[in-house]
ROTOR-831097 format. One record per residue (C-alpha): y, z, x. Coordinates in nm, 3 decimals. Example, Ala and Ser with C-alpha at 12.3 -4.5 7.8 and 13.67 -1.06 7.14 Angstrom:
ROTOR-831097
<tiba Y="-0.450" Z="0.780" X="1.230"/>
<tiba Y="-0.106" Z="0.714" X="1.367"/>
//
This chain:
ROTOR-831097
<tiba Y="8.378" Z="5.038" X="8.731"/>
<tiba Y="8.209" Z="4.697" X="8.729"/>
<tiba Y="8.390" Z="4.371" X="8.658"/>
<tiba Y="8.166" Z="4.110" X="8.495"/>
<tiba Y="8.201" Z="3.849" X="8.221"/>
<tiba Y="8.025" Z="4.014" X="7.924"/>
<tiba Y="7.765" Z="4.292" X="7.908"/>
<tiba Y="7.628" Z="4.132" X="7.590"/>
<tiba Y="7.477" Z="3.857" X="7.807"/>
<tiba Y="7.231" Z="4.105" X="7.961"/>
<tiba Y="6.920" Z="4.010" X="7.755"/>
<tiba Y="6.937" Z="3.652" X="7.883"/>
<tiba Y="6.977" Z="3.778" X="8.239"/>
<tiba Y="6.679" Z="4.013" X="8.205"/>
<tiba Y="6.459" Z="3.720" X="8.103"/>
<tiba Y="6.563" Z="3.529" X="8.413"/>
<tiba Y="6.503" Z="3.830" X="8.638"/>
<tiba Y="6.161" Z="3.896" X="8.482"/>
<tiba Y="6.062" Z="3.533" X="8.539"/>
<tiba Y="6.169" Z="3.546" X="8.904"/>
<tiba Y="5.996" Z="3.879" X="8.966"/>
<tiba Y="5.671" Z="3.736" X="8.828"/>
<tiba Y="5.663" Z="3.492" X="9.121"/>
<tiba Y="5.793" Z="3.721" X="9.397"/>
<tiba Y="5.486" Z="3.912" X="9.521"/>
<tiba Y="5.640" Z="3.994" X="9.859"/>
<tiba Y="5.941" Z="4.174" X="9.715"/>
<tiba Y="5.717" Z="4.347" X="9.463"/>
<tiba Y="5.498" Z="4.483" X="9.745"/>
<tiba Y="5.804" Z="4.588" X="9.947"/>
<tiba Y="5.945" Z="4.761" X="9.640"/>
<tiba Y="5.627" Z="4.970" X="9.615"/>
<tiba Y="5.673" Z="5.073" X="9.979"/>
<tiba Y="6.042" Z="5.149" X="9.929"/>
<tiba Y="5.982" Z="5.363" X="9.620"/>
<tiba Y="5.746" Z="5.575" X="9.823"/>
<tiba Y="5.940" Z="5.588" X="10.151"/>
<tiba Y="6.307" Z="5.584" X="10.027"/>
<tiba Y="6.439" Z="5.429" X="10.352"/>
<tiba Y="6.796" Z="5.410" X="10.219"/>
<tiba Y="6.825" Z="5.761" X="10.079"/>
<tiba Y="7.179" Z="5.885" X="10.136"/>
<tiba Y="7.303" Z="5.542" X="10.246"/>
<tiba Y="7.569" Z="5.328" X="10.080"/>
<tiba Y="7.519" Z="4.951" X="10.082"/>
<tiba Y="7.736" Z="4.652" X="9.986"/>
<tiba Y="7.564" Z="4.323" X="9.906"/>
<tiba Y="7.741" Z="3.985" X="9.885"/>
<tiba Y="7.504" Z="3.712" X="9.768"/>
<tiba Y="7.474" Z="3.422" X="9.527"/>
<tiba Y="7.424" Z="3.633" X="9.215"/>
<tiba Y="7.134" Z="3.484" X="9.024"/>
<tiba Y="6.788" Z="3.605" X="8.928"/>
<tiba Y="6.625" Z="3.610" X="9.272"/>
<tiba Y="6.907" Z="3.804" X="9.435"/>
<tiba Y="6.899" Z="4.045" X="9.139"/>
<tiba Y="6.536" Z="4.124" X="9.222"/>
<tiba Y="6.638" Z="4.199" X="9.583"/>
<tiba Y="6.917" Z="4.427" X="9.463"/>
<tiba Y="6.675" Z="4.623" X="9.249"/>
<tiba Y="6.433" Z="4.655" X="9.542"/>
<tiba Y="6.712" Z="4.800" X="9.758"/>
<tiba Y="6.804" Z="5.043" X="9.482"/>
<tiba Y="6.439" Z="5.145" X="9.454"/>
<tiba Y="6.463" Z="5.232" X="9.824"/>
<tiba Y="6.737" Z="5.483" X="9.747"/>
<tiba Y="7.045" Z="5.273" X="9.828"/>
<tiba Y="7.376" Z="5.352" X="9.660"/>
<tiba Y="7.452" Z="4.986" X="9.596"/>
<tiba Y="7.766" Z="4.785" X="9.524"/>
<tiba Y="7.726" Z="4.413" X="9.455"/>
<tiba Y="7.961" Z="4.113" X="9.468"/>
<tiba Y="7.927" Z="3.735" X="9.480"/>
<tiba Y="7.956" Z="3.509" X="9.785"/>
<tiba Y="8.070" Z="3.191" X="9.608"/>
<tiba Y="8.291" Z="3.145" X="9.299"/>
<tiba Y="8.055" Z="2.897" X="9.133"/>
<tiba Y="7.715" Z="3.053" X="9.206"/>
<tiba Y="7.739" Z="3.370" X="8.998"/>
<tiba Y="7.533" Z="3.369" X="8.678"/>
<tiba Y="7.715" Z="3.592" X="8.430"/>
<tiba Y="7.405" Z="3.686" X="8.233"/>
<tiba Y="7.233" Z="3.807" X="8.551"/>
<tiba Y="7.528" Z="4.025" X="8.654"/>
<tiba Y="7.531" Z="4.170" X="8.303"/>
<tiba Y="7.163" Z="4.259" X="8.336"/>
<tiba Y="7.226" Z="4.423" X="8.673"/>
<tiba Y="7.505" Z="4.636" X="8.528"/>
<tiba Y="7.297" Z="4.730" X="8.226"/>
<tiba Y="7.025" Z="4.835" X="8.470"/>
<tiba Y="7.259" Z="5.077" X="8.645"/>
<tiba Y="7.409" Z="4.865" X="8.925"/>
<tiba Y="7.781" Z="4.827" X="8.995"/>
<tiba Y="7.886" Z="4.463" X="9.018"/>
<tiba Y="8.213" Z="4.279" X="9.076"/>
<tiba Y="8.163" Z="3.907" X="9.018"/>
<tiba Y="8.248" Z="3.643" X="8.756"/>
<tiba Y="8.153" Z="3.276" X="8.748"/>
<tiba Y="8.452" Z="3.052" X="8.822"/>
<tiba Y="8.672" Z="3.329" X="8.958"/>
<tiba Y="8.993" Z="3.239" X="9.139"/>
<tiba Y="9.030" Z="3.280" X="9.515"/>
<tiba Y="9.237" Z="3.593" X="9.453"/>
<tiba Y="8.975" Z="3.740" X="9.219"/>
<tiba Y="8.700" Z="3.655" X="9.467"/>
<tiba Y="8.874" Z="3.851" X="9.743"/>
<tiba Y="8.952" Z="4.141" X="9.510"/>
<tiba Y="8.588" Z="4.162" X="9.400"/>
<tiba Y="8.475" Z="4.184" X="9.761"/>
<tiba Y="8.731" Z="4.451" X="9.834"/>
<tiba Y="8.616" Z="4.654" X="9.532"/>
<tiba Y="8.255" Z="4.634" X="9.646"/>
<tiba Y="8.351" Z="4.753" X="9.995"/>
<tiba Y="8.599" Z="5.023" X="9.897"/>
<tiba Y="8.345" Z="5.306" X="9.880"/>
<tiba Y="8.268" Z="5.268" X="10.252"/>
<tiba Y="7.922" Z="5.112" X="10.301"/>
<tiba Y="7.686" Z="5.210" X="10.579"/>
<tiba Y="7.497" Z="4.878" X="10.559"/>
<tiba Y="7.614" Z="4.536" X="10.443"/>
<tiba Y="7.417" Z="4.227" X="10.341"/>
<tiba Y="7.629" Z="3.915" X="10.371"/>
<tiba Y="7.588" Z="3.545" X="10.290"/>
<tiba Y="7.836" Z="3.322" X="10.470"/>
<tiba Y="8.036" Z="3.588" X="10.652"/>
<tiba Y="8.317" Z="3.656" X="10.404"/>
<tiba Y="8.221" Z="4.022" X="10.358"/>
<tiba Y="8.200" Z="4.080" X="10.733"/>
<tiba Y="8.530" Z="3.900" X="10.787"/>
<tiba Y="8.710" Z="4.108" X="10.523"/>
<tiba Y="8.587" Z="4.431" X="10.680"/>
<tiba Y="8.713" Z="4.328" X="11.024"/>
<tiba Y="9.036" Z="4.171" X="10.899"/>
<tiba Y="9.165" Z="4.375" X="10.604"/>
<tiba Y="8.958" Z="4.694" X="10.578"/>
<tiba Y="8.924" Z="4.808" X="10.936"/>
<tiba Y="8.942" Z="5.175" X="10.842"/>
<tiba Y="8.589" Z="5.140" X="10.703"/>
<tiba Y="8.438" Z="4.997" X="11.024"/>
<tiba Y="8.340" Z="5.331" X="11.185"/>
<tiba Y="8.112" Z="5.408" X="10.892"/>
<tiba Y="7.913" Z="5.083" X="10.910"/>
<tiba Y="7.585" Z="5.121" X="11.099"/>
<tiba Y="7.489" Z="4.755" X="11.069"/>
<tiba Y="7.434" Z="4.453" X="10.850"/>
<tiba Y="7.236" Z="4.138" X="10.783"/>
<tiba Y="7.358" Z="3.777" X="10.759"/>
<tiba Y="7.172" Z="3.526" X="10.544"/>
<tiba Y="7.309" Z="3.187" X="10.650"/>
<tiba Y="7.360" Z="2.948" X="10.939"/>
<tiba Y="7.732" Z="2.933" X="10.859"/>
<tiba Y="7.764" Z="3.310" X="10.864"/>
<tiba Y="7.585" Z="3.335" X="11.198"/>
<tiba Y="7.823" Z="3.078" X="11.350"/>
<tiba Y="8.112" Z="3.304" X="11.248"/>
<tiba Y="7.934" Z="3.614" X="11.380"/>
<tiba Y="7.870" Z="3.456" X="11.720"/>
<tiba Y="8.238" Z="3.363" X="11.742"/>
<tiba Y="8.328" Z="3.727" X="11.670"/>
<tiba Y="8.080" Z="3.847" X="11.931"/>
<tiba Y="8.221" Z="3.609" X="12.196"/>
<tiba Y="8.571" Z="3.742" X="12.129"/>
<tiba Y="8.456" Z="4.105" X="12.143"/>
<tiba Y="8.561" Z="4.155" X="11.781"/>
<tiba Y="8.227" Z="4.249" X="11.623"/>
<tiba Y="8.235" Z="4.619" X="11.541"/>
<tiba Y="7.872" Z="4.681" X="11.443"/>
<tiba Y="7.524" Z="4.528" X="11.486"/>
<tiba Y="7.439" Z="4.228" X="11.266"/>
<tiba Y="7.084" Z="4.098" X="11.225"/>
<tiba Y="7.050" Z="3.720" X="11.196"/>
<tiba Y="6.823" Z="3.684" X="10.895"/>
<tiba Y="6.872" Z="3.307" X="10.892"/>
<tiba Y="6.721" Z="3.277" X="11.241"/>
<tiba Y="6.395" Z="3.439" X="11.138"/>
<tiba Y="6.114" Z="3.183" X="11.136"/>
<tiba Y="6.007" Z="3.285" X="10.786"/>
<tiba Y="6.361" Z="3.215" X="10.671"/>
<tiba Y="6.488" Z="2.890" X="10.821"/>
<tiba Y="6.152" Z="2.712" X="10.844"/>
<tiba Y="6.103" Z="2.751" X="10.470"/>
<tiba Y="6.431" Z="2.846" X="10.299"/>
<tiba Y="6.653" Z="2.596" X="10.480"/>
<tiba Y="6.406" Z="2.310" X="10.485"/>
<tiba Y="6.199" Z="2.337" X="10.167"/>
<tiba Y="6.440" Z="2.553" X="9.969"/>
<tiba Y="6.753" Z="2.347" X="10.031"/>
<tiba Y="6.553" Z="2.026" X="10.022"/>
<tiba Y="6.429" Z="2.088" X="9.670"/>
<tiba Y="6.721" Z="2.280" X="9.523"/>
<tiba Y="6.988" Z="2.036" X="9.642"/>
<tiba Y="6.815" Z="1.756" X="9.455"/>
<tiba Y="6.759" Z="1.983" X="9.154"/>
<tiba Y="7.137" Z="2.031" X="9.142"/>
<tiba Y="7.218" Z="1.664" X="9.202"/>
<tiba Y="6.976" Z="1.545" X="8.936"/>
<tiba Y="7.097" Z="1.801" X="8.685"/>
<tiba Y="7.460" Z="1.703" X="8.747"/>
<tiba Y="7.408" Z="1.325" X="8.736"/>
<tiba Y="7.089" Z="1.242" X="8.540"/>
<tiba Y="7.065" Z="0.929" X="8.759"/>
<tiba Y="6.764" Z="0.777" X="8.932"/>
<tiba Y="6.736" Z="0.842" X="9.306"/>
<tiba Y="6.477" Z="0.574" X="9.381"/>
<tiba Y="6.632" Z="0.265" X="9.535"/>
<tiba Y="6.964" Z="0.431" X="9.620"/>
<tiba Y="7.114" Z="0.452" X="9.966"/>
<tiba Y="7.141" Z="0.824" X="10.040"/>
<tiba Y="7.348" Z="0.944" X="10.336"/>
<tiba Y="7.265" Z="1.291" X="10.469"/>
<tiba Y="7.524" Z="1.443" X="10.703"/>
<tiba Y="7.358" Z="1.679" X="10.948"/>
<tiba Y="6.996" Z="1.700" X="11.056"/>
<tiba Y="6.948" Z="2.070" X="11.100"/>
<tiba Y="6.682" Z="2.246" X="10.896"/>
<tiba Y="6.875" Z="2.195" X="10.572"/>
<tiba Y="6.941" Z="1.828" X="10.645"/>
<tiba Y="6.575" Z="1.775" X="10.731"/>
<tiba Y="6.474" Z="1.909" X="10.393"/>
<tiba Y="6.734" Z="1.708" X="10.200"/>
<tiba Y="6.635" Z="1.385" X="10.375"/>
<tiba Y="6.264" Z="1.453" X="10.324"/>
<tiba Y="6.303" Z="1.505" X="9.950"/>
<tiba Y="6.537" Z="1.205" X="9.916"/>
<tiba Y="6.274" Z="0.984" X="10.074"/>
<tiba Y="6.009" Z="1.138" X="9.851"/>
<tiba Y="6.221" Z="1.041" X="9.548"/>
<tiba Y="6.229" Z="0.682" X="9.670"/>
<tiba Y="6.570" Z="0.663" X="9.837"/>
<tiba Y="6.663" Z="0.472" X="10.150"/>
<tiba Y="6.794" Z="0.746" X="10.379"/>
<tiba Y="7.057" Z="0.734" X="10.652"/>
<tiba Y="7.135" Z="1.039" X="10.868"/>
<tiba Y="7.463" Z="1.109" X="11.047"/>
<tiba Y="7.471" Z="1.354" X="11.338"/>
<tiba Y="7.679" Z="1.475" X="11.633"/>
<tiba Y="7.380" Z="1.616" X="11.826"/>
<tiba Y="7.197" Z="1.338" X="12.017"/>
<tiba Y="6.865" Z="1.524" X="12.015"/>
<tiba Y="6.875" Z="1.580" X="11.638"/>
<tiba Y="6.979" Z="1.218" X="11.594"/>
<tiba Y="6.674" Z="1.106" X="11.792"/>
<tiba Y="6.455" Z="1.336" X="11.584"/>
<tiba Y="6.589" Z="1.176" X="11.265"/>
<tiba Y="6.518" Z="0.833" X="11.410"/>
<tiba Y="6.162" Z="0.934" X="11.504"/>
<tiba Y="6.118" Z="1.073" X="11.152"/>
<tiba Y="6.186" Z="0.725" X="11.020"/>
<tiba Y="6.551" Z="0.741" X="10.909"/>
<tiba Y="6.843" Z="0.517" X="10.992"/>
<tiba Y="7.095" Z="0.694" X="11.214"/>
<tiba Y="7.460" Z="0.590" X="11.195"/>
<tiba Y="7.809" Z="0.732" X="11.221"/>
<tiba Y="7.974" Z="0.835" X="10.895"/>
<tiba Y="8.225" Z="0.554" X="10.951"/>
<tiba Y="7.934" Z="0.307" X="10.946"/>
<tiba Y="7.745" Z="0.472" X="10.662"/>
<tiba Y="8.047" Z="0.519" X="10.434"/>
<tiba Y="8.048" Z="0.160" X="10.309"/>
<tiba Y="7.672" Z="0.156" X="10.245"/>
<tiba Y="7.597" Z="0.487" X="10.073"/>
<tiba Y="7.546" Z="0.536" X="9.702"/>
<tiba Y="7.510" Z="0.913" X="9.731"/>
<tiba Y="7.630" Z="1.142" X="10.011"/>
<tiba Y="7.505" Z="1.495" X="10.083"/>
<tiba Y="7.667" Z="1.707" X="10.356"/>
<tiba Y="7.485" Z="1.996" X="10.526"/>
<tiba Y="7.661" Z="2.053" X="10.858"/>
<tiba Y="7.852" Z="2.381" X="10.831"/>
<tiba Y="8.160" Z="2.199" X="10.965"/>
<tiba Y="8.484" Z="2.087" X="10.799"/>
<tiba Y="8.611" Z="1.739" X="10.700"/>
<tiba Y="8.280" Z="1.565" X="10.754"/>
<tiba Y="8.378" Z="1.313" X="10.486"/>
<tiba Y="8.749" Z="1.247" X="10.463"/>
<tiba Y="9.021" Z="0.990" X="10.395"/>
<tiba Y="8.902" Z="0.711" X="10.625"/>
<tiba Y="8.551" Z="0.739" X="10.477"/>
<tiba Y="8.667" Z="0.753" X="10.114"/>
<tiba Y="8.857" Z="0.428" X="10.156"/>
<tiba Y="8.539" Z="0.245" X="10.264"/>
<tiba Y="8.310" Z="0.375" X="9.988"/>
<tiba Y="8.167" Z="0.180" X="9.697"/>
<tiba Y="8.309" Z="0.217" X="9.349"/>
<tiba Y="8.100" Z="0.490" X="9.183"/>
<tiba Y="7.979" Z="0.656" X="9.503"/>
<tiba Y="7.873" Z="1.018" X="9.453"/>
<tiba Y="7.955" Z="1.296" X="9.701"/>
<tiba Y="7.824" Z="1.650" X="9.720"/>
<tiba Y="7.779" Z="1.935" X="9.964"/>
<tiba Y="7.488" Z="2.162" X="10.050"/>
<tiba Y="7.673" Z="2.360" X="10.318"/>
<tiba Y="7.806" Z="2.707" X="10.246"/>
<tiba Y="8.180" Z="2.635" X="10.222"/>
<tiba Y="8.363" Z="2.368" X="10.022"/>
<tiba Y="8.524" Z="2.210" X="10.328"/>
<tiba Y="8.272" Z="1.943" X="10.429"/>
<tiba Y="8.395" Z="1.689" X="10.173"/>
<tiba Y="8.776" Z="1.678" X="10.191"/>
<tiba Y="8.835" Z="1.747" X="9.823"/>
<tiba Y="9.190" Z="1.864" X="9.898"/>
<tiba Y="9.281" Z="1.512" X="10.014"/>
<tiba Y="9.136" Z="1.365" X="9.696"/>
<tiba Y="9.330" Z="1.612" X="9.484"/>
<tiba Y="9.654" Z="1.515" X="9.658"/>
<tiba Y="9.606" Z="1.141" X="9.687"/>
<tiba Y="9.377" Z="1.022" X="9.405"/>
<tiba Y="9.421" Z="1.043" X="9.031"/>
<tiba Y="9.181" Z="1.209" X="8.793"/>
<tiba Y="8.953" Z="0.936" X="8.659"/>
<tiba Y="8.885" Z="1.136" X="8.346"/>
<tiba Y="8.514" Z="1.099" X="8.407"/>
<tiba Y="8.250" Z="1.354" X="8.498"/>
<tiba Y="7.926" Z="1.447" X="8.332"/>
<tiba Y="7.961" Z="1.825" X="8.379"/>
<tiba Y="8.245" Z="2.075" X="8.394"/>
<tiba Y="8.228" Z="2.088" X="8.775"/>
<tiba Y="8.188" Z="1.712" X="8.833"/>
<tiba Y="8.507" Z="1.512" X="8.874"/>
<tiba Y="8.593" Z="1.147" X="8.922"/>
<tiba Y="8.876" Z="1.048" X="9.156"/>
<tiba Y="9.034" Z="0.702" X="9.141"/>
<tiba Y="9.169" Z="0.601" X="9.480"/>
<tiba Y="9.477" Z="0.388" X="9.544"/>
<tiba Y="9.239" Z="0.094" X="9.610"/>
<tiba Y="9.112" Z="0.122" X="9.251"/>
<tiba Y="8.766" Z="0.253" X="9.333"/>
<tiba Y="8.639" Z="0.573" X="9.172"/>
<tiba Y="8.442" Z="0.836" X="9.363"/>
<tiba Y="8.260" Z="1.130" X="9.205"/>
<tiba Y="8.244" Z="1.478" X="9.358"/>
<tiba Y="7.976" Z="1.717" X="9.232"/>
<tiba Y="8.036" Z="2.092" X="9.198"/>
<tiba Y="8.393" Z="2.073" X="9.334"/>
<tiba Y="8.244" Z="2.017" X="9.680"/>
<tiba Y="8.080" Z="2.360" X="9.671"/>
<tiba Y="7.708" Z="2.433" X="9.713"/>
<tiba Y="7.553" Z="2.175" X="9.480"/>
<tiba Y="7.219" Z="2.354" X="9.458"/>
<tiba Y="7.382" Z="2.667" X="9.313"/>
<tiba Y="7.696" Z="2.537" X="9.143"/>
<tiba Y="7.496" Z="2.267" X="8.962"/>
<tiba Y="7.153" Z="2.431" X="8.966"/>
<tiba Y="6.964" Z="2.758" X="9.002"/>
<tiba Y="6.944" Z="2.765" X="9.380"/>
<tiba Y="6.630" Z="2.773" X="9.590"/>
<tiba Y="6.286" Z="2.799" X="9.427"/>
<tiba Y="6.173" Z="3.152" X="9.350"/>
<tiba Y="5.880" Z="3.162" X="9.594"/>
<tiba Y="6.103" Z="3.046" X="9.880"/>
<tiba Y="6.360" Z="3.320" X="9.816"/>
<tiba Y="6.081" Z="3.574" X="9.794"/>
<tiba Y="6.024" Z="3.513" X="10.165"/>
<tiba Y="6.395" Z="3.508" X="10.257"/>
<tiba Y="6.476" Z="3.823" X="10.063"/>
<tiba Y="6.168" Z="3.997" X="10.202"/>
<tiba Y="6.322" Z="3.938" X="10.545"/>
<tiba Y="6.655" Z="4.076" X="10.412"/>
<tiba Y="6.496" Z="4.390" X="10.271"/>
<tiba Y="6.294" Z="4.467" X="10.584"/>
<tiba Y="6.592" Z="4.389" X="10.809"/>
<tiba Y="6.804" Z="4.637" X="10.614"/>
<tiba Y="6.528" Z="4.896" X="10.657"/>
<tiba Y="6.522" Z="4.822" X="11.032"/>
<tiba Y="6.894" Z="4.899" X="11.050"/>
<tiba Y="6.844" Z="5.224" X="10.860"/>
<tiba Y="6.550" Z="5.323" X="11.080"/>
<tiba Y="6.742" Z="5.246" X="11.402"/>
<tiba Y="7.086" Z="5.376" X="11.305"/>
<tiba Y="7.297" Z="5.467" X="11.605"/>
<tiba Y="7.070" Z="5.291" X="11.856"/>
<tiba Y="7.157" Z="4.923" X="11.808"/>
<tiba Y="7.433" Z="4.749" X="12.009"/>
<tiba Y="7.747" Z="4.602" X="11.852"/>
<tiba Y="7.608" Z="4.252" X="11.877"/>
<tiba Y="7.437" Z="3.967" X="11.696"/>
<tiba Y="7.070" Z="4.064" X="11.697"/>
<tiba Y="6.768" Z="3.847" X="11.630"/>
<tiba Y="6.522" Z="3.958" X="11.364"/>
<tiba Y="6.241" Z="4.152" X="11.535"/>
<tiba Y="5.917" Z="3.957" X="11.559"/>
<tiba Y="5.727" Z="4.227" X="11.373"/>
<tiba Y="5.938" Z="4.164" X="11.060"/>
<tiba Y="5.864" Z="3.790" X="11.072"/>
<tiba Y="5.494" Z="3.864" X="11.120"/>
<tiba Y="5.489" Z="4.119" X="10.837"/>
<tiba Y="5.645" Z="3.872" X="10.593"/>
<tiba Y="5.413" Z="3.590" X="10.699"/>
<tiba Y="5.105" Z="3.809" X="10.655"/>
<tiba Y="5.223" Z="3.932" X="10.315"/>
<tiba Y="5.280" Z="3.571" X="10.207"/>
<tiba Y="4.936" Z="3.461" X="10.326"/>
<tiba Y="4.773" Z="3.755" X="10.148"/>
<tiba Y="4.961" Z="3.677" X="9.825"/>
<tiba Y="4.845" Z="3.315" X="9.858"/>
<tiba Y="4.482" Z="3.429" X="9.907"/>
<tiba Y="4.466" Z="3.280" X="10.255"/>
<tiba Y="4.329" Z="3.428" X="10.576"/>
<tiba Y="4.374" Z="3.335" X="10.941"/>
<tiba Y="4.179" Z="3.379" X="11.263"/>
<tiba Y="4.250" Z="3.648" X="11.522"/>
<tiba Y="4.201" Z="3.632" X="11.898"/>
<tiba Y="3.892" Z="3.788" X="12.053"/>
<tiba Y="3.944" Z="4.013" X="12.357"/>
<tiba Y="3.813" Z="3.729" X="12.574"/>
<tiba Y="4.067" Z="3.487" X="12.427"/>
<tiba Y="4.352" Z="3.734" X="12.474"/>
<tiba Y="4.255" Z="3.776" X="12.838"/>
<tiba Y="4.235" Z="3.397" X="12.885"/>
<tiba Y="4.580" Z="3.339" X="12.736"/>
<tiba Y="4.744" Z="3.616" X="12.940"/>
<tiba Y="4.590" Z="3.530" X="13.277"/>
<tiba Y="4.705" Z="3.282" X="13.542"/>
<tiba Y="4.382" Z="3.297" X="13.745"/>
<tiba Y="4.156" Z="3.081" X="13.528"/>
//
């Protein structure tokens, strides 16, 4: 039933999965619990994630918990075909191929949903959107789901405001053990891993423009500065702009920064952050890429319509565009997630924490089936605390605890 590139690629995928598992102590400990408790026994689950080694470990943990699992990708350029082959060889059902067309991408999601899941795990909101838009007959059977990303949560909150959300969705991205570490340190490192792999150029001395100073933008700017770049931040939020200034970065509009930047990285979750009027101001040889979920932040469609192919590009997903003014701009990874389309995504240890939140959030949905409202729900504090304590234990670190006297002091107003 699966649709993957080539089952013969499985041995390579197994090596990647084994390497990731070696450095994922949290998921390994959760898997032990799940094997014993079987929290998903009798439940069907559809997972839509960036299909690489770390997400494969999560899928196997969910299966160990008794889930009847169907798996699909959440981005056409983030699937690793050898990993999907290994998942299928291990007994999973997977619909995902690297470089699939938009039509294939939608069909793969539909195939993974067709059996009627009770729980979904989504990354970016496409799976949730398809259920509500095209497969509404399946909605009564869904008891809840989890959303991995900032972008997906924005879409969920819009659905909730309009009264369209048909089942509870837990906001994994809003968990402290997710966005503090995954968005900041994970995106910060993996974005530059992807950029460096795609370009093989020095970062030191370059003018780097980071669009957006949320947790992802913070991490990207931090790592750019660590690599020796001069960093400018663009923002629409005055408080975040002030924070970037206090952190030591230049703060400008994209109109101002366009003429100065050597390398641009978007991480806003919005559309057309860099577009025609910015392209026309940029230096010859400027490099553009995106670390937001969807390929809409850099207006690649405008470039495709109005610039000619420069015939340059170091990798298959890097393209040069020569503008009418004669300057050539380079877009990495077709404007899609540069850390996954040009790299291997977030570091293993970071995703161990994020996927631990995912696994425990899915268990929370199973444990509380029928009792949760049709709403966007924050991750319970006990899940965040559990993951943090597991991570500290795996890192051989201990922390203090309050004495009864201290607890009384902190909870009293009559001091």
